[in-house]
C-alpha positions in Angstrom: -0.1 0.0 0.0 3.0 2.5 0.8 4.7 1.9 -2.4 1.2 2.2 -4.3 1.0 5.5 -2.7 4.5 6.6 -3.5 4.2 5.8 -7.0 0.9 7.9 -7.3 2.5 10.9 -5.3 5.7 10.6 -7.9 3.4 10.5 -10.9 1.3 13.6 -9.8 4.4 15.6 -8.9 6.0 14.6 -12.5 2.5 15.5 -14.3 2.3 18.9 -12.8 6.1 19.6 -13.7 5.3 19.0 -17.3 4.7 21.9 -19.4 1.0 22.6 -20.0 1.1 22.4 -23.7 2.4 18.7 -23.2 -0.6 17.9 -21.1 -3.3 19.7 -23.2 -4.4 16.8 -25.5 -4.7 13.2 -25.1 -1.8 11.4 -26.6 -1.4 8.0 -28.0 2.1 6.5 -29.1 2.7 5.5 -32.7 5.6 3.5 -33.8 6.3 0.6 -36.0 6.4 -3.2 -35.1 9.4 -3.6 -36.9 12.0 -1.2 -38.5 13.9 -2.4 -41.4 17.6 -1.7 -42.5 17.6 1.4 -44.6 14.2 2.4 -43.5 12.8 5.4 -41.8 9.9 5.6 -39.5 7.9 8.5 -37.7 7.9 8.0 -33.9 5.3 9.7 -31.9 5.5 9.5 -28.3 3.6 10.7 -25.0 4.6 11.8 -21.7 6.0 8.7 -19.5 5.1 6.3 -22.4 7.5 3.3 -22.8 7.5 1.8 -26.3 9.6 -1.0 -27.9 9.8 -2.7 -31.2 12.4 -4.8 -33.3 15.1 -3.5 -35.7 15.3 -6.0 -38.5 18.5 -6.1 -40.4 20.7 -8.5 -42.5 21.4 -12.4 -41.7 18.3 -12.7 -39.2 19.1 -9.4 -37.6 22.6 -10.4 -36.4 24.7 -8.6 -38.9 26.2 -6.4 -36.4 25.4 -3.4 -34.1 22.9 -1.2 -35.8 23.8 2.5 -36.8 20.8 4.8 -36.1 20.2 8.5 -36.7 17.7 10.6 -35.6 16.0 14.2 -36.5 13.4 16.3 -34.8 10.2 16.1 -36.0 8.6 14.1 -39.2 8.7 16.2 -42.0 11.8 14.8 -44.0 11.1 14.4 -47.8 10.8 10.9 -49.7 10.7 9.1 -46.4 8.5 7.3 -44.1 8.6 10.3 -41.8 6.4 12.8 -43.8 3.9 13.0 -41.1 2.2 16.3 -39.3 2.9 16.5 -35.6 4.7 18.4 -33.2 8.5 18.0 -33.5 10.5 17.0 -30.7 14.4 16.7 -30.3 15.6 13.0 -29.9 19.2 12.0 -28.5 21.5 11.8 -31.7 24.4 10.0 -30.2 24.4 6.3 -28.8 27.2 4.7 -26.9 27.8 1.4 -25.3 27.1 1.1 -21.4 23.5 1.8 -21.0 21.5 4.8 -20.0 19.8 6.6 -16.9 17.0 4.2 -16.8 18.4 1.3 -18.8 21.6 0.5 -17.2 22.7 -2.6 -18.8 26.6 -2.3 -19.9 25.6 -4.3 -23.0 23.0 -1.6 -24.0 23.5 0.9 -26.5 21.9 4.0 -25.4 21.4 7.9 -25.9 19.4 10.3 -23.8 18.4 14.2 -23.5 16.0 16.1 -21.4 13.1 14.7 -23.4 13.8 10.9 -23.9 16.1 7.8 -23.5 16.6 5.7 -26.4 18.0 2.2 -26.0 18.7 -0.8 -28.2 20.3 -4.3 -27.5 20.9 -7.7 -28.7 18.4 -10.0 -26.7 18.6 -13.6 -26.2 15.9 -14.6 -28.7 18.1 -13.5 -31.6 16.9 -9.8 -32.3 18.1 -6.5 -31.8 15.1 -4.4 -30.0 14.9 -0.9 -29.1 13.1 0.6 -26.3 12.2 4.3 -25.9 11.1 6.0 -22.6 9.8 9.8 -23.3 9.0 12.5 -20.9 7.7 14.6 -23.8 5.0 14.7 -26.5 5.7 14.9 -30.1 7.4 13.1 -32.8 10.8 12.5 -34.3 12.3 10.5 -37.3 14.3 7.4 -36.7 16.2 6.0 -39.5 17.9 2.4 -39.5 21.3 3.4 -41.4 23.3 0.4 -41.2 24.8 -2.4 -39.3 28.6 -2.7 -38.2 30.1 -6.0 -39.0 32.4 -5.4 -36.1 32.3 -2.9 -33.3 35.4 -2.2 -31.6 35.6 -0.9 -28.0 39.2 -0.8 -27.7 42.6 -1.0 -29.5 46.0 -0.7 -28.0 49.5 -1.3 -28.7 51.4 -1.9 -25.4 55.3 -1.4 -25.6 57.7 -3.6 -23.9 61.5 -4.5 -24.1 61.9 -5.4 -27.6 58.0 -6.4 -28.0 54.7 -4.7 -28.7 51.4 -6.4 -27.4 48.6 -5.6 -29.4 45.1 -5.8 -27.6 41.6 -5.1 -29.2 38.1 -5.7 -27.9 35.1 -6.0 -30.0 31.4 -5.6 -28.7 30.0 -7.4 -31.5 31.0 -9.3 -34.7 29.2 -11.1 -37.6 30.0 -12.6 -40.9 33.7 -11.9 -40.6 36.4 -14.3 -41.5 39.6 -12.8 -39.7 41.1 -9.8 -38.6 44.4 -8.2 -39.9 47.3 -6.5 -37.6 49.4 -4.6 -39.9 52.6 -2.7 -38.6 53.8 0.4 -40.6 51.3 -0.6 -43.5 52.6 -4.3 -43.7 50.8 -7.2 -42.6 52.0 -8.9 -39.5 49.3 -11.5 -38.5 45.9 -12.6 -39.1 43.5 -13.5 -36.2 40.4 -15.7 -36.9 37.2 -13.9 -35.9 34.7 -15.6 -33.3 31.6 -14.0 -34.8 30.1 -13.6 -31.3 27.0 -11.2 -31.2 28.4 -10.0 -27.6 32.1 -9.6 -29.0 35.3 -11.1 -27.9 38.6 -9.9 -26.5 41.8 -10.5 -28.5 45.5 -10.2 -28.1 48.9 -10.7 -30.1 52.7 -10.0 -29.3 54.8 -8.6 -32.0 58.3 -9.9 -31.0 60.2 -8.5 -34.2 60.7 -5.0 -33.2 63.7 -2.9 -32.3 63.8 -0.6 -29.2 63.5 3.1 -29.6 61.5 3.0 -33.0 57.9 4.2 -33.0 55.7 1.7 -34.9 52.1 2.4 -36.2 49.7 -0.7 -35.9 46.8 -0.8 -37.8 43.9 -3.0 -37.3 41.4 -4.2 -40.3 38.3 -6.6 -40.6 37.8 -9.0 -43.3 34.4 -10.6 -44.0 33.4 -13.6 -45.4 33.3 -11.9 -49.0 36.9 -10.8 -48.3 35.7 -7.1 -47.9 38.0 -5.2 -45.8 37.3 -2.5 -43.3 39.9 -0.3 -41.0 38.9 -0.6 -37.6 41.6 1.6 -36.1 45.4 2.7 -35.6 47.7 3.1 -32.7 51.3 3.8 -32.1 54.0 2.3 -29.6 57.8 2.6 -29.2 59.4 -0.2 -27.4 62.0 0.5 -25.1 64.4 -1.4 -22.5 63.5 -1.5 -18.9 60.3 0.1 -19.7 62.0 3.5 -20.9 58.9 5.7 -22.1 58.9 9.1 -23.9 55.6 10.3 -22.7 52.9 10.2 -20.3 50.0 8.1 -21.0 46.9 6.1 -20.1 45.7 2.9 -21.8 42.6 1.3 -22.3 41.9 -1.3 -19.4 42.2 -5.0 -20.7 40.2 -6.9 -21.1 37.1 -4.6 -21.4 34.3 -5.5 -20.7 35.5 -7.4 -17.5 34.5 -9.9 -14.9 35.6 -9.2 -12.3 39.4 -8.2 -13.0 41.0 -6.1 -15.4 44.4 -4.5 -15.8 45.1 -0.8 -16.3 48.6 0.5 -17.8 50.1 3.8 -17.8 53.3 5.5 -18.9 55.3 7.9 -17.1 57.9 9.9 -19.1 59.6 10.9 -15.6 59.2 10.3 -12.1 55.9 11.6 -10.7 53.3 11.8 -7.8 50.6 9.7 -9.2 46.9 9.2 -8.5 44.7 6.4 -10.2 41.4 6.4 -8.9 38.1 4.8 -10.2 34.5 6.5 -9.9 31.0 5.5 -10.9 29.0 7.4 -13.3 27.6 9.8 -10.7 31.1 10.8 -9.7 31.6 8.9 -6.5 35.1 7.3 -6.0 34.9 3.6 -5.6 38.5 2.5 -5.4 42.1 4.1 -5.1 44.7 2.2 -7.2 47.6 4.1 -6.9 48.4 7.2 -4.9 52.0 8.3 -4.1 55.4 8.6 -6.0 56.0 6.4 -8.9 59.1 5.9 -11.0 59.4 6.9 -14.7 58.5 3.9 -17.1 55.6 1.7 -17.6 53.3 0.5 -14.9 50.3 -2.1 -14.9 48.0 -2.5 -11.9 45.1 -4.8 -11.6 41.7 -3.8 -10.3 38.9 -6.4 -8.9 35.5 -5.2 -9.2 34.0 -8.2 -7.3 32.3 -5.9 -4.7 30.9 -3.6 -7.4 27.7 -4.0 -9.3 27.5 -4.2 -13.1 27.9 -1.1 -15.2 30.2 1.4 -16.6 32.9 3.1 -14.7 35.5 5.9 -14.9 39.0 5.7 -14.1 41.4 8.7 -14.0 45.1 9.1 -14.0 46.8 12.2 -12.5 50.6 12.5 -12.7 52.0 15.8 -12.1 50.6 18.2 -14.7 49.1 15.4 -16.9 45.9 13.6 -16.4 43.6 11.7 -18.3 40.3 9.6 -17.9 38.9 6.5 -19.6 35.6 4.3 -19.3 35.6 0.6 -18.6 32.7 -1.9 -18.2 32.1 -4.4 -15.7 30.0 -7.1 -16.8 29.0 -10.0 -14.3 
């Protein structure tokens, strides 16, 4: 009974907070049951409405992470979005790690003051989308593309006469293998797993010379032999961990459960702070606090006592500071 009263009071409070124009007319959401690859649809939402539907792409919907674009209103020419309605502004950027209401680290989410849009690969073998709105009006949603491979991290870690290349995918499909090139020349091929939830990969290049800077490029090659460049990064191997710059690497593996490694480089001895924060800015762990020698350092982080989700780690070393995101997935 008490929970029911709390929910009723919250609903009344939120309703009074809405602009009067939003409350003036009755509202019925309108959206498709399915949005197919290459198509657009006019999505009409109401205050506090929750809608969901499927994204239908290639290869039984499993052809990689959907690429979505949005536009305020539904007056785009030559599309299914030519509808008279009140334009509202939807989120335009979607990132892995969940949103405010849908917090799963495997969700792709975007949100603003008007709504939250989330899409995910579900266990029934479909990409699904959910939209929770505070506003009333419409926007155009287009299912632009599907990425054969979505890479969340790609790093080359320098050592003594070796460089270790680490990369993590969040989705794969219809891939044959990955190419790792050094200064434009193919060094190795790595078989793809084609897991819808992605995979962690690592390869060590032991044919390098200390003190020389190398550029590593990662490519995906699909089953039809189409090649896509996924990223590039630099590394300079050195004896005894000698480095020439300050840097904070992407943790590996990422996502992780429950342990991961965080590496950083110090060009000179420094007073170092390496801390972990949740998304509301609360510090949840301190990994390093105090003087550290110049060179490369790697520390382990155990998230066994934390809940699944996205976290921030921040390095401060003298005047240098850097921040990166990581995902704990239990």
